[in-house]
N, C-alpha and C positions, 0 to 999 in steps of 0.2 A: 820236862826238859832236865837233863842231867847237869851236874855241876861242870862236867867236861864241855858240854855244849855251851853252857853259859860263859865259860872262860873265853870263848872265841870272840865275844863282843867287848871284852875288856881292852881298852886302848882305842876303841873306835871313836871317831869324832861325832859329836852330837849336834853342835851348833857353832855358828860364828856370826856375831852381830856387833853393831855399834849403837850406842844409846846416848842421848843428850839428857842430862839430869836437869829437869825444869822445876822452877819454883812452885808452880801450881800443883804439879804431881806430888812433890815433897809435902806441901801443905795439906793437900787432900789425904795423903797417906797418913800423916800424923793425926789428922782428925779421925780417920777410919780406925786407927788403933787406939783412939781415946787418949792421945798424949797432948795435953794443952800447952806444953812448953812453947814460949814465944821464940825460942832459938830456931824452931822449924818454920817460922813464919816471917820474922822480922830481921833484916840484916843488922839493925842496931843492936838487937838483943843478942844475936850471934857474936857480934864484935865485942860486946860487953862481957861475953862468956869466954873471950880469948880466941875465938874462931875467925878464920880468914873469910868465911862466907857462910851462908845458911847450910847447915849439914843435913843430910838425910837421916831419918830415924834408923836405928840399928838393923831392922829387918827389911828395910826398903829394897835391898838388893834382890829379894825374892821376887819382886814385881817390876823391877825397873825395865825389864825387857818388854813389858806391856805398855809403858809410857816412854815417849821420846825415841821410839824405834822407827825413824823415818825412812821410807823406801829409798830415797835418793842418796842416803849416806851409807847404805849397807855394802859390805864387801862383796866383790863379785865371785870370790872363790869359796862360797858357802858349801860345806860338805853335803853330799847326797846321801840318801838312805835314812833310815830311822832305826838305830840299834834297839831303842826302847820298844818300838813297835814290833821288831823281830821277836822279842821275848814275850811281851805282854799280849800281843795280838792272838797268837795261838792259845795262850792260857785263858784269855777272856772268852774265846770261842767256846771253851768248855765250862764257862761260868766262873763263879767265885767273886771275890771282892778285891778292889784295888784300894790301897791305903797310902796316904802320905806318911811315911814312917818317921822321917827325921829331916830337919833342915839345919845346916850349920853355916856360920859365917866367920871367916877369918879376915880381919881387917888389917891392912898394911898401912893404911891412913884413912881418915874419914872420907866418905863420899860427899861432895859439895854440889850445891846448885851451880850450874854452869859447866860442870865436868862433862867431857865427852869421853866415854869409856868404850873400849873394844873388848869383847868377851869371846872366849873360845871354850866350848864345853866338850868333855869326853866322858866315856864310861870308865869309871875307875875300879869298879868291883861288881860282881854278880855271883850269887850263890843261893843255895836252898837250905832251909832248916825245917825240921819236923816240929809241930806244936799241936798237942792234943789230937794226934792222929791225922792232922792235915799238913800238907806241904805248903810252906811259905817260900816264895821266890823273891829275892831281894835284888834290886838293880840300883847301883849308886852312881850318880853322875857328879861331875865337878866342873864348874865354870870359873875360869880365871879372868878377872876383869882388870884391864890395864888402862892407865891414862893414855889416851890416844895421841897426845902431843909428845909426851916424854917416854912412853913405853914402860914407865914404872908401875909395879903392881899396886892395885888399890884394894880390891877385895876378892876373896876366893869363896865361892859358895859350893856347898855339897848338899845334894838332894837324894833322899833314899825313898824309892817307891817299892811297895810290897804288894805282891799278889798272893792272896790266901785262897787255896783251892776249896 
């Protein structure tokens, strides 16, 4: 796929969802990433640390769509199609490897237990590079999570997927 063909997916919507940040998910995630800090488990420890509630660990935004994503609270105007599949599907049909290239989090404020967050994802970049005689295709998506009550930004995540021919 040429860079000109890839540019056609830039700006396409990827997802739209709503999540409830739950204490058990935050605690389990902190355990999974081997962070023993009591601030991710105990509201008293969070308060003693000057926080208004139990915060989520820094990389929790990567998985929060997997927890607290209840069907009855999802928006009705979810975008159709799959821009990532449009690119990776034909490439994978020819073989190769798919790699998680990079994950980035920009926090506007901490994610707290009890938050209800609305996220909208889009493709923000797509391009190819040559490496050791192989073509690598990069697709970068961004999801902007906002506080569902106030509309204020909470965290922006960027995810880079790489296909290596």
